[in-house]
Backbone as JSON Lines, residues from 0, in Angstrom:
{"i":0,"aa":"M","n":[-20.4,81.72,-65.75],"ca":[-20.04,81.59,-67.15],"c":[-18.52,81.69,-67.26]}
{"i":1,"aa":"S","n":[-17.92,80.82,-68.05],"ca":[-16.47,80.79,-68.19],"c":[-15.98,81.92,-69.11]}
{"i":2,"aa":"I","n":[-14.69,82.21,-69.02],"ca":[-14.1,83.24,-69.87],"c":[-14.2,82.83,-71.34]}
{"i":3,"aa":"E","n":[-14.09,81.55,-71.62],"ca":[-14.21,81.07,-73.0],"c":[-15.63,81.3,-73.53]}
{"i":4,"aa":"A","n":[-16.62,81.01,-72.7],"ca":[-18.02,81.21,-73.11],"c":[-18.32,82.69,-73.3]}
{"i":5,"aa":"L","n":[-17.8,83.54,-72.4],"ca":[-18.0,84.99,-72.54],"c":[-17.33,85.5,-73.82]}
{"i":6,"aa":"T","n":[-16.12,85.03,-74.08],"ca":[-15.4,85.46,-75.29],"c":[-16.18,85.07,-76.53]}
{"i":7,"aa":"E","n":[-16.7,83.87,-76.56],"ca":[-17.47,83.41,-77.73],"c":[-18.76,84.2,-77.88]}
{"i":8,"aa":"E","n":[-19.42,84.5,-76.78],"ca":[-20.66,85.29,-76.83],"c":[-20.38,86.7,-77.35]}
{"i":9,"aa":"I","n":[-19.3,87.31,-76.87],"ca":[-18.92,88.64,-77.35],"c":[-18.57,88.58,-78.83]}
{"i":10,"aa":"R","n":[-17.85,87.56,-79.23],"ca":[-17.47,87.39,-80.64],"c":[-18.72,87.3,-81.53]}
{"i":11,"aa":"S","n":[-19.71,86.54,-81.1],"ca":[-20.92,86.39,-81.92],"c":[-21.72,87.7,-81.99]}
{"i":12,"aa":"R","n":[-21.75,88.44,-80.9],"ca":[-22.47,89.73,-80.91],"c":[-21.7,90.8,-81.68]}
{"i":13,"aa":"A","n":[-20.38,90.73,-81.66],"ca":[-19.56,91.73,-82.34],"c":[-19.77,91.7,-83.84]}
{"i":14,"aa":"G","n":[-20.02,90.53,-84.38],"ca":[-20.24,90.42,-85.82],"c":[-21.46,91.18,-86.3]}
{"i":15,"aa":"A","n":[-22.45,91.34,-85.43],"ca":[-23.68,92.04,-85.78],"c":[-23.63,93.52,-85.43]}
{"i":16,"aa":"S","n":[-22.52,93.98,-84.85],"ca":[-22.4,95.37,-84.39],"c":[-21.67,96.21,-85.42]}
{"i":17,"aa":"P","n":[-21.93,97.51,-85.42],"ca":[-21.17,98.4,-86.3],"c":[-19.71,98.49,-85.84]}
{"i":18,"aa":"K","n":[-18.85,98.99,-86.71],"ca":[-17.42,99.11,-86.38],"c":[-17.26,100.02,-85.17]}
{"i":19,"aa":"L","n":[-16.52,99.54,-84.17],"ca":[-16.28,100.3,-82.95],"c":[-15.2,101.36,-83.17]}
{"i":20,"aa":"G","n":[-14.13,101.0,-83.88],"ca":[-13.07,101.96,-84.16],"c":[-12.02,102.1,-83.07]}
{"i":21,"aa":"Y","n":[-12.13,101.3,-82.02],"ca":[-11.2,101.36,-80.89],"c":[-10.84,99.95,-80.45]}
{"i":22,"aa":"R","n":[-9.77,99.87,-79.65],"ca":[-9.39,98.6,-79.0],"c":[-9.83,98.7,-77.56]}
{"i":23,"aa":"L","n":[-10.6,97.72,-77.11],"ca":[-11.13,97.72,-75.76],"c":[-10.82,96.39,-75.09]}
{"i":24,"aa":"K","n":[-10.45,96.46,-73.82],"ca":[-10.07,95.26,-73.09],"c":[-10.93,95.12,-71.84]}
{"i":25,"aa":"F","n":[-11.49,93.92,-71.66],"ca":[-12.16,93.57,-70.41],"c":[-11.14,92.84,-69.56]}
{"i":26,"aa":"V","n":[-10.89,93.33,-68.35],"ca":[-10.03,92.63,-67.39],"c":[-10.97,92.05,-66.35]}
{"i":27,"aa":"L","n":[-11.01,90.73,-66.27],"ca":[-11.94,90.05,-65.38],"c":[-11.32,89.88,-64.0]}
{"i":28,"aa":"A","n":[-12.1,90.15,-62.97],"ca":[-11.62,90.1,-61.59],"c":[-11.11,88.71,-61.22]}
{"i":29,"aa":"E","n":[-11.68,87.68,-61.81],"ca":[-11.28,86.31,-61.52],"c":[-10.01,85.9,-62.26]}
{"i":30,"aa":"G","n":[-9.53,86.77,-63.1],"ca":[-8.33,86.5,-63.9],"c":[-8.69,86.32,-65.36]}
{"i":31,"aa":"G","n":[-7.84,86.81,-66.22],"ca":[-8.06,86.7,-67.65],"c":[-8.52,88.0,-68.27]}
{"i":32,"aa":"T","n":[-8.38,88.08,-69.58],"ca":[-8.78,89.27,-70.33],"c":[-9.51,88.87,-71.6]}
{"i":33,"aa":"I","n":[-10.32,89.79,-72.06],"ca":[-10.97,89.67,-73.37],"c":[-10.65,90.96,-74.11]}
{"i":34,"aa":"L","n":[-9.98,90.86,-75.23],"ca":[-9.59,92.03,-76.02],"c":[-10.46,92.12,-77.26]}
{"i":35,"aa":"W","n":[-11.11,93.26,-77.44],"ca":[-11.95,93.54,-78.61],"c":[-11.2,94.55,-79.46]}
{"i":36,"aa":"D","n":[-10.7,94.12,-80.61],"ca":[-10.04,95.04,-81.53],"c":[-11.08,95.48,-82.56]}
{"i":37,"aa":"G","n":[-11.7,96.61,-82.27],"ca":[-12.75,97.14,-83.12],"c":[-12.23,98.0,-84.26]}
{"i":38,"aa":"T","n":[-10.91,98.0,-84.46],"ca":[-10.35,98.74,-85.59],"c":[-10.39,97.9,-86.86]}
{"i":39,"aa":"N","n":[-10.65,96.61,-86.7],"ca":[-10.75,95.68,-87.84],"c":[-12.2,95.43,-88.19]}
{"i":40,"aa":"V","n":[-12.43,95.03,-89.44],"ca":[-13.75,94.58,-89.86],"c":[-13.58,93.22,-90.49]}
{"i":41,"aa":"P","n":[-14.15,92.16,-89.94],"ca":[-14.87,92.11,-88.67],"c":[-13.91,92.28,-87.5]}
{"i":42,"aa":"P","n":[-14.43,92.66,-86.33],"ca":[-13.55,92.86,-85.18],"c":[-12.89,91.56,-84.74]}
{"i":43,"aa":"T","n":[-11.72,91.7,-84.14],"ca":[-11.0,90.55,-83.59],"c":[-11.29,90.5,-82.1]}
{"i":44,"aa":"I","n":[-11.77,89.36,-81.62],"ca":[-12.07,89.17,-80.2],"c":[-11.26,87.96,-79.75]}
{"i":45,"aa":"D","n":[-10.37,88.17,-78.77],"ca":[-9.58,87.05,-78.26],"c":[-9.23,87.29,-76.8]}
{"i":46,"aa":"N","n":[-8.42,86.41,-76.25],"ca":[-8.06,86.49,-74.84],"c":[-6.63,86.98,-74.64]}
{"i":47,"aa":"S","n":[-6.1,87.73,-75.61],"ca":[-4.76,88.28,-75.47],"c":[-4.79,89.48,-74.52]}
{"i":48,"aa":"D","n":[-3.62,89.86,-74.05],"ca":[-3.51,90.97,-73.11],"c":[-2.78,92.12,-73.79]}
{"i":49,"aa":"G","n":[-3.25,92.53,-74.94],"ca":[-2.6,93.59,-75.7],"c":[-3.0,94.97,-75.22]}
{"i":50,"aa":"D","n":[-2.44,95.98,-75.88],"ca":[-2.77,97.36,-75.57],"c":[-4.2,97.67,-76.0]}
{"i":51,"aa":"A","n":[-4.83,98.57,-75.25],"ca":[-6.21,98.95,-75.55],"c":[-6.38,100.45,-75.3]}
{"i":52,"aa":"D","n":[-7.32,101.05,-76.03],"ca":[-7.66,102.46,-75.81],"c":[-8.44,102.63,-74.51]}
{"i":53,"aa":"T","n":[-9.25,101.64,-74.19],"ca":[-10.09,101.67,-72.99],"c":[-10.06,100.3,-72.34]}
{"i":54,"aa":"T","n":[-9.99,100.29,-71.01],"ca":[-10.01,99.04,-70.25],"c":[-11.19,99.06,-69.29]}
{"i":55,"aa":"I","n":[-11.95,97.97,-69.28],"ca":[-13.07,97.82,-68.36],"c":[-12.72,96.7,-67.4]}
{"i":56,"aa":"R","n":[-12.78,97.0,-66.12],"ca":[-12.55,95.99,-65.07],"c":[-13.91,95.6,-64.5]}
{"i":57,"aa":"V","n":[-14.17,94.28,-64.52],"ca":[-15.48,93.78,-64.14],"c":[-15.35,92.32,-63.75]}
{"i":58,"aa":"T","n":[-16.3,91.82,-62.96],"ca":[-16.32,90.38,-62.66],"c":[-16.95,89.64,-63.82]}
{"i":59,"aa":"T","n":[-16.68,88.36,-63.9],"ca":[-17.3,87.53,-64.93],"c":[-18.81,87.56,-64.81]}
{"i":60,"aa":"E","n":[-19.3,87.46,-63.59],"ca":[-20.75,87.48,-63.35],"c":[-21.39,88.78,-63.81]}
{"i":61,"aa":"N","n":[-20.76,89.92,-63.49],"ca":[-21.35,91.2,-63.89],"c":[-21.25,91.43,-65.39]}
{"i":62,"aa":"L","n":[-20.2,90.95,-66.04],"ca":[-20.11,91.06,-67.5],"c":[-21.24,90.26,-68.14]}
{"i":63,"aa":"H","n":[-21.48,89.07,-67.63],"ca":[-22.58,88.26,-68.14],"c":[-23.92,88.98,-67.93]}
{"i":64,"aa":"K","n":[-24.12,89.57,-66.76],"ca":[-25.36,90.31,-66.48],"c":[-25.51,91.51,-67.42]}
{"i":65,"aa":"L","n":[-24.41,92.22,-67.7],"ca":[-24.46,93.34,-68.64],"c":[-24.91,92.88,-70.02]}
{"i":66,"aa":"M","n":[-24.4,91.72,-70.44],"ca":[-24.71,91.2,-71.77],"c":[-26.13,90.65,-71.87]}
{"i":67,"aa":"T","n":[-26.7,90.23,-70.76],"ca":[-28.05,89.65,-70.81],"c":[-29.12,90.63,-70.35]}
{"i":68,"aa":"G","n":[-28.73,91.86,-70.03],"ca":[-29.71,92.86,-69.62],"c":[-30.05,92.82,-68.14]}
{"i":69,"aa":"G","n":[-29.33,92.01,-67.36],"ca":[-29.59,91.91,-65.93],"c":[-28.92,92.99,-65.11]}
{"i":70,"aa":"L","n":[-28.08,93.82,-65.75],"ca":[-27.38,94.89,-65.05],"c":[-27.26,96.08,-65.99]}
{"i":71,"aa":"D","n":[-27.73,97.22,-65.55],"ca":[-27.66,98.44,-66.33],"c":[-26.22,98.96,-66.33]}
{"i":72,"aa":"P","n":[-25.65,99.29,-67.51],"ca":[-24.26,99.74,-67.57],"c":[-23.98,101.0,-66.74]}
{"i":73,"aa":"T","n":[-24.89,101.95,-66.77],"ca":[-24.68,103.18,-66.0],"c":[-24.71,102.9,-64.51]}
{"i":74,"aa":"L","n":[-25.66,102.09,-64.07],"ca":[-25.75,101.72,-62.67],"c":[-24.5,100.94,-62.25]}
{"i":75,"aa":"A","n":[-24.03,100.05,-63.1],"ca":[-22.82,99.27,-62.8],"c":[-21.62,100.2,-62.6]}
{"i":76,"aa":"Y","n":[-21.5,101.19,-63.44],"ca":[-20.39,102.15,-63.32],"c":[-20.53,102.98,-62.05]}
{"i":77,"aa":"M","n":[-21.73,103.49,-61.81],"ca":[-21.95,104.36,-60.65],"c":[-21.78,103.62,-59.32]}
{"i":78,"aa":"T","n":[-22.04,102.33,-59.29],"ca":[-21.92,101.57,-58.05],"c":[-20.57,100.85,-57.94]}
{"i":79,"aa":"G","n":[-19.68,101.05,-58.89],"ca":[-18.35,100.47,-58.83],"c":[-18.27,99.02,-59.28]}
{"i":80,"aa":"K","n":[-19.34,98.49,-59.86],"ca":[-19.3,97.11,-60.35],"c":[-18.57,97.02,-61.68]}
{"i":81,"aa":"L","n":[-18.35,98.16,-62.3],"ca":[-17.66,98.26,-63.58],"c":[-16.73,99.46,-63.46]}
{"i":82,"aa":"K","n":[-15.43,99.26,-63.66],"ca":[-14.46,100.35,-63.58],"c":[-13.86,100.56,-64.95]}
{"i":83,"aa":"V","n":[-13.71,101.83,-65.33],"ca":[-13.24,102.17,-66.67],"c":[-11.94,102.95,-66.59]}
{"i":84,"aa":"E","n":[-10.96,102.53,-67.36],"ca":[-9.71,103.27,-67.54],"c":[-9.66,103.66,-69.01]}
{"i":85,"aa":"G","n":[-9.56,104.95,-69.27],"ca":[-9.59,105.43,-70.65],"c":[-10.91,106.13,-70.91]}
{"i":86,"aa":"S","n":[-11.41,106.02,-72.11],"ca":[-12.61,106.73,-72.52],"c":[-13.88,106.07,-72.0]}
{"i":87,"aa":"L","n":[-14.6,106.79,-71.15],"ca":[-15.88,106.29,-70.65],"c":[-16.9,106.19,-71.78]}
{"i":88,"aa":"G","n":[-16.85,107.11,-72.72],"ca":[-17.77,107.08,-73.86],"c":[-17.63,105.82,-74.69]}
{"i":89,"aa":"V","n":[-16.4,105.41,-74.94],"ca":[-16.14,104.18,-75.71],"c":[-16.66,102.98,-74.93]}
{"i":90,"aa":"A","n":[-16.39,102.96,-73.62],"ca":[-16.84,101.84,-72.79],"c":[-18.36,101.72,-72.8]}
{"i":91,"aa":"M","n":[-19.05,102.82,-72.64],"ca":[-20.51,102.76,-72.61],"c":[-21.1,102.4,-73.98]}
{"i":92,"aa":"K","n":[-20.45,102.88,-75.03],"ca":[-20.89,102.53,-76.39],"c":[-20.77,101.02,-76.59]}
{"i":93,"aa":"L","n":[-19.65,100.46,-76.17],"ca":[-19.44,99.03,-76.35],"c":[-20.42,98.21,-75.51]}
{"i":94,"aa":"V","n":[-20.58,98.58,-74.24],"ca":[-21.46,97.83,-73.37],"c":[-22.9,97.88,-73.89]}
{"i":95,"aa":"S","n":[-23.31,99.02,-74.42],"ca":[-24.67,99.1,-74.98],"c":[-24.79,98.28,-76.25]}
{"i":96,"aa":"M","n":[-23.7,98.12,-77.02],"ca":[-23.72,97.27,-78.21],"c":[-23.86,95.8,-77.83]}
{"i":97,"aa":"L","n":[-23.32,95.43,-76.67],"ca":[-23.35,94.04,-76.24],"c":[-24.69,93.66,-75.62]}
{"i":98,"aa":"G","n":[-25.39,94.63,-75.04],"ca":[-26.63,94.33,-74.34],"c":[-27.72,93.86,-75.27]}
{"i":99,"aa":"D","n":[-28.69,93.16,-74.68],"ca":[-29.83,92.67,-75.46],"c":[-30.78,93.78,-75.81]}
């Protein structure tokens, strides 16, 4: 799945989610970022590389699996498939909001 497709999928799911209240950035191993500004209503989702309260480092494939239920967020973190810089609680809250 491309970064553009992932960004659009996150954008569509973000509209149905409650306010996050934080800025979170996905840094993709293949290159590129997805920034979720959850301080706005509706949230702003784009591919800028701005400041974030929490950063999640993940591959494109594993982010897609997290969003489709093919990868458990806790297992991904424990096995190093998902790395978190900043608040782990915010990261897990967001990943659970994105899951099916």
